C-alpha positions in Angstrom: 27.9 -78.1 -67.8 29.9 -77.0 -64.8 29.7 -73.9 -62.6 32.6 -71.4 -62.5 34.1 -71.5 -58.9 34.4 -67.7 -58.9 31.1 -66.4 -60.3 28.9 -69.6 -60.4 28.0 -69.1 -64.1 27.4 -72.3 -66.1 30.4 -73.2 -68.2 30.5 -75.6 -71.0 33.1 -78.4 -70.6 35.3 -78.4 -73.8 37.9 -80.8 -74.9 41.5 -80.1 -76.0 43.0 -81.7 -79.2 44.3 -84.4 -76.8 40.7 -85.0 -75.6 41.4 -83.6 -72.1 38.6 -81.4 -70.5 38.9 -77.7 -70.0 36.7 -74.9 -68.9 36.8 -71.1 -69.8 34.7 -68.5 -68.1 34.3 -65.4 -70.3 33.0 -63.4 -67.3 36.0 -64.0 -65.0 38.7 -64.9 -67.4 39.2 -68.1 -65.6 40.7 -71.1 -67.5 40.9 -74.6 -66.0 42.6 -77.6 -67.5 42.2 -81.1 -66.1 45.2 -83.3 -66.9 45.1 -86.5 -64.8 42.6 -89.4 -65.1 41.5 -89.0 -61.4 40.7 -85.3 -61.9 38.9 -85.9 -65.1 36.8 -88.6 -63.3 36.0 -86.1 -60.6 34.9 -83.4 -63.1 32.7 -85.9 -64.8 31.1 -87.0 -61.5 30.5 -83.3 -60.4 29.1 -82.2 -63.7 26.7 -85.1 -63.7 25.6 -84.3 -60.2 25.2 -80.6 -60.7 27.3 -79.7 -57.7 29.8 -76.9 -57.1 32.3 -76.1 -54.3 32.6 -72.8 -52.5 35.4 -72.7 -49.9 34.5 -75.3 -47.3 31.0 -75.9 -48.7 29.3 -78.0 -51.3 26.3 -76.5 -53.0 23.4 -78.6 -54.2 22.1 -76.5 -57.1 18.8 -78.3 -57.3 17.9 -77.3 -53.8 20.2 -74.3 -53.3 21.6 -75.7 -50.2 25.1 -75.3 -49.0 26.5 -78.1 -46.9 29.8 -77.8 -44.9 32.5 -80.2 -45.8 33.4 -81.6 -42.4 33.5 -85.0 -40.7 30.2 -84.3 -38.8 28.4 -84.2 -42.2 29.8 -87.6 -43.5 27.2 -90.4 -43.6 27.6 -93.6 -41.8 29.2 -96.0 -44.3 27.4 -98.9 -42.7 24.1 -97.8 -44.0 25.1 -96.0 -47.3 28.1 -95.0 -49.2 30.3 -92.8 -47.3 30.0 -89.2 -48.4 28.2 -85.9 -47.9 24.6 -85.7 -48.8 22.1 -82.9 -49.4 19.8 -82.7 -46.3 16.9 -81.8 -48.6 16.9 -84.1 -51.6 19.3 -86.7 -50.1 21.5 -86.6 -53.3 25.2 -87.6 -52.8 27.2 -84.4 -53.2 30.6 -85.6 -52.4 31.8 -89.3 -52.2 34.5 -89.9 -49.6 37.5 -91.4 -51.1 39.0 -94.5 -49.5 42.4 -94.0 -47.9 
């Protein structure tokens, strides 16, 4: 399951005939198709972690906490994997990609 970025309803991740993921929100009329491997991997990671994005924030649905996506909230890569973590449950919400 994945949350609609507009209304936050749970959406089922479906597959096209070519086995690419897509989402349809019957409430908003939103359709999203993911075409590239990198995007498909991100969608799989996000759906597994039960996380959604709202503007400049990442929402941990388990704790109902919104964390701002900024360099101040990135963890120290020396101690753990670099990314943004939920301050309540300590779940990795967004992994920082290597440049």
